[in-house]
N, C-alpha and C positions, 0 to 999 in steps of 0.2 A: 227396254223403255220403262222409265219410272214416272209415275203420275200419282202424286198424293192428292187426296181430297178429304173432306170431313163430313161427318154426320154429327150435328150438334157441335160439341167441343172436342170430339174424338177424331183424331187424324187416322185415316186409312192409308197404308203405305203403297198401295198400288190399285189398279182398276179392275182386278179379276175377282169375281164374286161367285161362290157356289150357290146355285139355286136351291130352294127348299124342295127336296125330292121325297115325296111321301113313300114310305116303305123301303127307302134306299139310303137316305142321308142320315144315318145314325152316327154315333160317336166314332166307331172304327173307320167308317168311310170318310167322315169329315177329317179325321186326323191324318189319313193317308193323303187326302187332297191338300191338306195344309203342308205336308212334307214336300209336295211337288209344286208349291208356290202360289196357292190361292191366297188372296189378301183378306177376304171376308167370307165367313161361312154362315149360311142360314140353316137352322134346324128343320126337321120335318114339322108340318104344322101340328099344333096342339089344340085340343078342344077346350075352350073357356069353360063350357058346361062341365066337361070332365074334371077340370080342376076344382070347380065349385062343389062338385059332388064327391070330391076326395077320391077320385078314381086312381088306383095305383099305377095303372098303365100310363095315364096322362102325366103323373108326377115323374115317372121314370124318364119320360121324354124331355123333361126340363133339365136333366143332368147335363152339364158341360164340363169338359176337362180344361185345365189351365193352358195346355198347348193349343187349344182351339182359338183363343182370342185373337182378334175381335170376333164376336159371334152374336148373331141375331136370333132370338127365339120368335118364331112366328105363331100367332094365335088365330083361331077362327071362331066366330060367334056372330050373333045378330042383335044383341041388346046392349046398349051403352053401359048399363049398370053391371052386367055380367063381365064385360071386358074390363071395366074399371076395377073390379075385384080381382079378376084373373091376373092382371098385369102386376099386381103386388107379388104374386108367386114367382113371376118371371124375374122380377128385381131380386128377390131373395135367392134365386138360383144362380145369380152372378153373371147374367147376360150383360152385354154391352148395349144392346138395342132391343126393342120389341117391335114386331111388325104385325100389321093387320092384313090378313088374307082377304082380298076382295075379288079374286079372279078364278078360284078353283071351280071347274064345271062339273065335278063328280056329283052324280045324283044324290048320293047319301049326304053330301054336304049341302047341296042346294036345297034339299027338302027341309032343312032346318032354318032356311032363310039366310044362311051364311055363304061364304065364298062369293062366287059370281052373282048369286041372287041379290047381293047388296047393291049391285050396279044399277038396279032398277030404281034405287032411291038414294041419289047422291047426298041428299040432306041427312039421311040416316048415317051414312058413312062419316060425314063431318061431325055429327053428334057423338058417334062412337069414339072418333079420334080425340075430340075435345075431352070426353070423359076419361080416356086413357091418359092423356097428357096431364090432367089435373091430379091423377091418382099415382103418378110415378115420377121419379127424377130421371128415368131413362129417356133418351130420345125415342120418339115414336115414329115409325115409318109405315108406309102403305104400299101394297103391291096389288095391281089390278091389270085389266086389259083395255084395249082401245074402246071397246063397246060390247054390247051383247050380240049384235048381228051386223054384218058388213054393210057399210054405207051409213051407219048411224054412230059416229064416234062421240063419246062422252067423257073420255079420260081427261081431257084438258080441263073440263069443268070440275071433275072430281078432284083433280090435282089442285086447282085453285081453292076449292072449299077446304081441302085437307090442310093446305098451307095456312089458310086463315084460322083453322082450328088448332094449329100448333104443330103439325107434322114437320119432322126434320129432314125427311127424304121421301122420294116417290119412285117406286120401281114399276116399270111398264113392260108387260108381256105384249109384244107388238103384233098381236092378232086379236081376233074377236072370240067371244065365248062360244059362238056357234061353230067355230073351227076346231074345237077340242084342243088337241095338242099338235095339230098339223098346220103347216104354213098355207099360203105364203105369208111372210112376216113383213109388215110395213114399218121398216126402221125410219123412214122419212118422218113419221109422226112424232119422233123424238124432238124434232125441231119445234113442233107446235107446243109440246109440253114445256120445253125450255123457254119459249117466248111467253109462256103463261105464268111460270113460277120462278122464284129465285133459289129455292131449295135444290139440293142435288137430285139428279135424275139417273136412275140405273136402267139400262136397256137390257131386255131379255127376249128370248124367242129366236130360235134358229141360228144362234151364234156358235160356230163350230171351230174356228181357227183364228190365228192372229190377224189375218186380213179382215175378217168380219169384225173383230174387236176394234181395229183401227177405223173401220168404216162407221161404226156407231159412235165412236168417240168424235169423229169428224163431224157427225151430225149434231153434236152438242152433248151427248151423254157424258156423265162424269165417271161412269163405270159400266162394265159389261158383265151380265149375269149368265153363267154357263151351266147347263144341266145335262141333257141326255148324252152329249158327246163324252162325258166323264164315266159312263157306265162301263165297268171293266177296264177303265183307263184313267185312274187318278192322276197319272203323269200327263194327262191332256193339258193341265195348267202349265207345266214346263214347256210342252210343245208350243202352246199359244204364246207364251212369253218370248221364246226363242224366235218364233215367226215374226212377232212384232219388232224384234231387233234385227230382222233381216237374215236370220240364220235358218238352217234347215232343221227338220224334225229328227231328233236323235232316235236311232233304232233302240228299242228296249230289248236287251239281251234276255235269252231264256232264263238265265240264272236270276236276273232281277225280277222278271215277271213272276216266276214261280215263288220267289222269296216273298213278294208282296202278297200273293195269293195265300200262302201258308200263314203269313202274319195276320192277314185279314181274318182268316178262319179262326186263328187262335184268339184274336180280340173278340170276335163274336161269341165264341164259347165262354170266354172269361166273363163277358158282360151278361149273357143270357142263360148260361148253363149249356151243357153238351147237347141235349136233345134239340132245343130250340135254336141254338147257335149253328149247329150243323144244317138244320133245315133252312134257316135263313140264308146260309151261305151258298146254297145250290144255285140260286138265280145269279149271284155275283160271279160264280165260277163260269157259268154259261157265257156271260159277257166277256170275261177275261180271256177265254180261249176261242172266241168267235173268229173264224177265218183261218185257224191253225189246222194243219193236216191231222186227221183223226179226232177232231173236236166232237163230232157226233157220238162216237163210241165212248169218249171220255164222259160226256154229259150223261149217257145212259148209266155208266158205272157210278158216277157221282150221285145220281138220284137214288141209287140202291144203297148208298152209304148211310149208316145210322150213327156211327161213332166218330170221334175225332181221329182215332187211329186208322179206321177204315178210309176216311177221307184223305188223310195224309198219305196212306199207302197208294190210293188211287192216283193222287197227284204225282207221286214219285214215279209210278209206272208210266204215266203219260209223259213226264219229262224225259225219262230214259228213252221212250219211243221216239220222241222228237229229236233227241240228240243222235240217235242211230240214223235218223233220216237226214241228219246234217242240216236241220232247220235252225237258223239263228235269226228269228224275225223279231 
């Protein structure tokens, strides 16, 4: 199924979007998702304050590769003047879009007045968006939730104010801040947003397969943002696309699975250095092997690995074990 849509004057070639995944959605992971068919990727969120204070880590998170485009860099912050300045760095980094995070419930983010804390002041969100729009030529988008607590939806009002302030798209995590990252997800609320604004609306929250994507598109969403189902499975986008076309999910052969794992490890080490890259990769490998025979023992050995060679050796031994078991999952 091909469904093109636009943010500003930029055409997106399909409806599948990678969610901003903090601590997960770095360049290696985004590039692997791109290979398997995602149409638009979001970066991990970046602190506007970090950029203004010239924090090296924050600036590293702005880096994007040519193969990632189109790509959205997401910022978080709470003051219009700070976001207006930070967005200039996003433009210099070569992003296609810049997004304002208004939905993260993590305490360390909320304590700064950022993320979901902004939902208590829709007018402030609008002022931030307006300041960002005036400061950049990039289309500005916003991502938020239905409301802070169940029974009190305010996302439609926020969307209306954001559109008036110049936002070019609106992404909605279809749950409340009080729910954290757990459902149920109210996809029906997408209709309310679409009746309120003319800008594109991206549905997020609990979307796991092609059937789910088709459902949120049927409720009016222009695109579907996918997150947790991709952990250890960048090929989830291929599966989703095939399901949307009425096809079954392709079995991922061991050879392909392990090739992706080794490539992912290599990219992390190349980007971060051996020590940090190996450490960063452990959580990804735990997701990649979830459900496979012997996965628990493999995870124990992977945690003990300190070098690229040790990790590759551990992976090779696990692959040989599975091949002896005749497992081709």
